[in-house]
DRENGU-155917 format. One record per residue (C-alpha): y, z, x; residue number from 1. Coordinates in steps of 0.5 Angstrom, whole numbers. Each point is the difference from the previous one (the first is absolute). Layout:
BEGIN
y: Y; z: Z; x: X; resi: NUM
...
//
This chain:
BEGIN
y: -18; z: 0; x: -15; resi: 1
y: 7; z: 0; x: -2; resi: 2
y: 5; z: 0; x: 5; resi: 3
y: 2; z: 7; x: -2; resi: 4
y: -7; z: 2; x: 1; resi: 5
y: 0; z: -3; x: 7; resi: 6
y: 6; z: 3; x: 2; resi: 7
y: -3; z: 7; x: -2; resi: 8
y: -6; z: -1; x: 4; resi: 9
y: 4; z: -2; x: 6; resi: 10
y: 4; z: 6; x: -1; resi: 11
y: -7; z: 4; x: 0; resi: 12
y: -3; z: -3; x: 6; resi: 13
y: 6; z: 1; x: 4; resi: 14
y: 2; z: 7; x: -2; resi: 15
y: -6; z: 3; x: -3; resi: 16
y: 4; z: 3; x: -5; resi: 17
y: -2; z: -4; x: -7; resi: 18
y: 1; z: 4; x: -6; resi: 19
y: -6; z: 5; x: -1; resi: 20
y: -1; z: -1; x: -8; resi: 21
y: -5; z: 6; x: 0; resi: 22
y: 6; z: 5; x: 2; resi: 23
y: 4; z: -2; x: -7; resi: 24
y: -3; z: 1; x: -7; resi: 25
y: 3; z: -4; x: -5; resi: 26
y: 1; z: 1; x: -8; resi: 27
y: 0; z: -6; x: -4; resi: 28
y: 5; z: 0; x: -6; resi: 29
y: -1; z: -6; x: -4; resi: 30
y: 2; z: -3; x: -7; resi: 31
y: -7; z: 0; x: -3; resi: 32
y: -7; z: 2; x: 2; resi: 33
y: -2; z: -7; x: 2; resi: 34
y: 6; z: 0; x: 6; resi: 35
y: -2; z: 7; x: 2; resi: 36
y: -7; z: -2; x: 1; resi: 37
y: 2; z: -7; x: 4; resi: 38
y: 4; z: 4; x: 5; resi: 39
y: -5; z: 6; x: 1; resi: 40
y: -5; z: -6; x: 2; resi: 41
y: 5; z: -3; x: 4; resi: 42
y: 2; z: 6; x: 4; resi: 43
y: -8; z: 2; x: 0; resi: 44
y: -1; z: -6; x: 3; resi: 45
y: 5; z: 1; x: 5; resi: 46
y: -2; z: 6; x: 2; resi: 47
y: 5; z: 4; x: -3; resi: 48
y: -2; z: 7; x: -3; resi: 49
y: 2; z: 1; x: -7; resi: 50
y: 4; z: 6; x: -3; resi: 51
y: -1; z: 3; x: -7; resi: 52
y: 4; z: 5; x: -4; resi: 53
y: 5; z: 0; x: -6; resi: 54
y: 6; z: 1; x: 6; resi: 55
y: 0; z: -3; x: 7; resi: 56
y: -1; z: 5; x: 5; resi: 57
y: 6; z: 0; x: 6; resi: 58
y: -2; z: -5; x: 6; resi: 59
y: -4; z: -5; x: -4; resi: 60
y: 2; z: -7; x: -2; resi: 61
y: 1; z: -2; x: -8; resi: 62
y: -2; z: -7; x: -1; resi: 63
y: 4; z: -2; x: -6; resi: 64
y: -3; z: -6; x: -3; resi: 65
y: 2; z: -5; x: -5; resi: 66
y: 0; z: -7; x: -2; resi: 67
y: 7; z: 0; x: 1; resi: 68
y: 5; z: 4; x: 5; resi: 69
y: 3; z: 3; x: -6; resi: 70
y: -6; z: 2; x: -3; resi: 71
y: -3; z: 3; x: 6; resi: 72
y: 6; z: 4; x: 1; resi: 73
y: 0; z: 2; x: -7; resi: 74
y: -7; z: 3; x: 1; resi: 75
y: 2; z: 5; x: 6; resi: 76
y: 6; z: 4; x: -4; resi: 77
y: 4; z: 4; x: 5; resi: 78
y: -3; z: 6; x: -2; resi: 79
y: -7; z: -2; x: 2; resi: 80
y: 3; z: -3; x: 7; resi: 81
y: 6; z: 3; x: 2; resi: 82
y: 0; z: -2; x: 7; resi: 83
y: 1; z: -8; x: -1; resi: 84
y: -2; z: 0; x: 8; resi: 85
y: -7; z: 0; x: -2; resi: 86
y: -1; z: -4; x: -6; resi: 87
y: -3; z: -7; x: 1; resi: 88
y: 2; z: -5; x: -5; resi: 89
y: -5; z: -5; x: -1; resi: 90
y: 1; z: -6; x: -5; resi: 91
y: -3; z: -7; x: -2; resi: 92
y: 7; z: -3; x: -2; resi: 93
y: 5; z: 2; x: 5; resi: 94
y: 7; z: -3; x: -1; resi: 95
y: 7; z: 1; x: 5; resi: 96
y: 3; z: 4; x: -6; resi: 97
y: -5; z: 5; x: -1; resi: 98
y: -1; z: 1; x: 7; resi: 99
y: 7; z: 2; x: 0; resi: 100
y: 0; z: 4; x: -6; resi: 101
y: -6; z: 4; x: 3; resi: 102
y: 3; z: 1; x: 7; resi: 103
y: 6; z: 3; x: -4; resi: 104
y: -4; z: 5; x: -3; resi: 105
y: -3; z: 2; x: 7; resi: 106
y: -6; z: -4; x: 1; resi: 107
y: -1; z: -3; x: 7; resi: 108
y: -7; z: -3; x: 0; resi: 109
y: -1; z: -6; x: -5; resi: 110
y: -7; z: -4; x: 1; resi: 111
y: -2; z: -6; x: -4; resi: 112
y: -7; z: 0; x: -3; resi: 113
y: -1; z: -6; x: 3; resi: 114
y: 1; z: 2; x: 7; resi: 115
y: -4; z: 6; x: 0; resi: 116
y: -5; z: -1; x: 5; resi: 117
y: -3; z: 6; x: 3; resi: 118
y: 4; z: -1; x: 6; resi: 119
y: 6; z: 0; x: -4; resi: 120
y: -2; z: 5; x: -5; resi: 121
y: -1; z: 5; x: 6; resi: 122
y: 7; z: -2; x: 3; resi: 123
y: 4; z: 1; x: -6; resi: 124
y: -3; z: 7; x: -1; resi: 125
y: 1; z: 2; x: 7; resi: 126
y: 8; z: -3; x: -2; resi: 127
y: 0; z: 4; x: -6; resi: 128
y: -2; z: 6; x: 3; resi: 129
y: 5; z: 0; x: 6; resi: 130
y: 5; z: -2; x: -5; resi: 131
y: 1; z: -7; x: 4; resi: 132
y: 3; z: -6; x: -4; resi: 133
y: -5; z: -6; x: -2; resi: 134
y: 1; z: -5; x: -5; resi: 135
y: -3; z: -7; x: -1; resi: 136
y: 2; z: -5; x: 5; resi: 137
y: 1; z: -6; x: -6; resi: 138
y: 4; z: 5; x: -4; resi: 139
y: 5; z: 1; x: 6; resi: 140
y: 0; z: -7; x: 1; resi: 141
y: 3; z: -1; x: -7; resi: 142
y: 4; z: 5; x: 1; resi: 143
y: 3; z: -2; x: 6; resi: 144
y: 1; z: -7; x: -3; resi: 145
y: 4; z: 3; x: -6; resi: 146
y: 4; z: 4; x: 4; resi: 147
y: 3; z: -6; x: 3; resi: 148
y: 1; z: -4; x: -6; resi: 149
y: 8; z: -1; x: -2; resi: 150
y: 2; z: 3; x: -6; resi: 151
y: 5; z: 6; x: -3; resi: 152
y: -5; z: 6; x: 1; resi: 153
y: 4; z: 5; x: 4; resi: 154
y: -4; z: 5; x: 5; resi: 155
y: -3; z: 6; x: -3; resi: 156
y: 5; z: 6; x: 0; resi: 157
y: -3; z: 4; x: 5; resi: 158
y: 0; z: -6; x: 5; resi: 159
y: 7; z: -2; x: -2; resi: 160
y: 2; z: 8; x: 2; resi: 161
y: -3; z: -1; x: 7; resi: 162
y: 5; z: -5; x: 4; resi: 163
y: -5; z: 0; x: 6; resi: 164
y: -6; z: -2; x: -5; resi: 165
y: 4; z: -7; x: -2; resi: 166
y: 1; z: -2; x: 7; resi: 167
y: -5; z: -5; x: 3; resi: 168
y: -6; z: 3; x: 4; resi: 169
y: -1; z: -2; x: 7; resi: 170
y: -5; z: -5; x: 2; resi: 171
y: -5; z: 6; x: 2; resi: 172
y: 1; z: 4; x: -6; resi: 173
y: -1; z: -6; x: -4; resi: 174
y: -6; z: -2; x: 3; resi: 175
y: -3; z: 7; x: 0; resi: 176
y: 2; z: 1; x: -7; resi: 177
y: -3; z: -7; x: -2; resi: 178
y: -7; z: 2; x: 3; resi: 179
y: 0; z: 7; x: -3; resi: 180
y: 1; z: -4; x: -7; resi: 181
y: -6; z: -4; x: 2; resi: 182
y: -4; z: 7; x: 0; resi: 183
y: -1; z: 0; x: 8; resi: 184
y: 0; z: 7; x: 4; resi: 185
y: 4; z: 1; x: 6; resi: 186
y: -6; z: -2; x: 5; resi: 187
y: 0; z: -7; x: -3; resi: 188
y: 8; z: 0; x: -1; resi: 189
y: 0; z: 2; x: 8; resi: 190
y: -5; z: -6; x: 2; resi: 191
y: 3; z: -5; x: -5; resi: 192
y: 7; z: 1; x: 3; resi: 193
y: -2; z: 2; x: 8; resi: 194
y: 3; z: 7; x: 0; resi: 195
y: -3; z: 7; x: 0; resi: 196
y: -2; z: 4; x: -6; resi: 197
y: 6; z: 5; x: 2; resi: 198
y: 5; z: -6; x: -1; resi: 199
y: -3; z: -1; x: -7; resi: 200
y: 1; z: 7; x: -2; resi: 201
y: 7; z: 0; x: 3; resi: 202
y: 2; z: -6; x: -4; resi: 203
y: -3; z: 3; x: -7; resi: 204
y: 3; z: 6; x: 1; resi: 205
y: 7; z: -4; x: 1; resi: 206
y: -2; z: -4; x: -6; resi: 207
y: -1; z: 7; x: -4; resi: 208
y: 6; z: 3; x: 2; resi: 209
y: 4; z: -7; x: -1; resi: 210
y: -3; z: -1; x: -7; resi: 211
y: 0; z: 8; x: -2; resi: 212
y: -7; z: 0; x: -2; resi: 213
y: -6; z: 4; x: 2; resi: 214
y: -6; z: -4; x: 0; resi: 215
y: -2; z: -7; x: 2; resi: 216
y: -1; z: -3; x: -7; resi: 217
y: 7; z: 2; x: -2; resi: 218
y: 3; z: -3; x: 6; resi: 219
y: -3; z: -7; x: -2; resi: 220
y: 2; z: 1; x: -7; resi: 221
y: 7; z: 2; x: 1; resi: 222
y: 1; z: -6; x: 5; resi: 223
y: -3; z: -5; x: -4; resi: 224
y: 5; z: 2; x: -6; resi: 225
y: 6; z: 0; x: 5; resi: 226
y: -3; z: -7; x: 2; resi: 227
y: -1; z: 2; x: 7; resi: 228
y: -6; z: -3; x: 1; resi: 229
//
């Protein structure tokens, strides 16, 4: 069991609120039939019900699968998945650049195939269903390292237009956003920082207002691009 799986189990045991895969149906969009069948098997093995049909119904999650993140995103055109909150991007090869491109077009939940244990798959589907950001930890570490390399690159235009976003974060904001970037939920973050979940929620609201974003994944992406974490 991975550390992330243990964290999910810990949250479930403590709060009794682990994601219920039977409540969310998933429709798979893939680059080819082999990939589609493979993800059907993974989802079925995790106890997640499948949805079939030419177009996704309101409320279900679309799993866009590909060998790369770009290929996965292309398998789910805007006309087939307008609500990007409910799109789970799953790919074998996940690079920092491709993750940033996916985030910019609205994808908030990205899962690497190698990390798709049943527990992680259930958690990713739950995150996509609720519009929560969830990105691969290894990629985020590389993004953080890239953000601190010296170079002439200027901040993205939207960050440059936001003076507050360029200012350093407080130690608590940095700690919370770093744990969010690692994929942890509010309960785990609260325990790690020895504070209440209410405090964590307040810090996240402050971060969203400060960075002028609407969700956790966008907050992480913008903070990384601005060199704040």
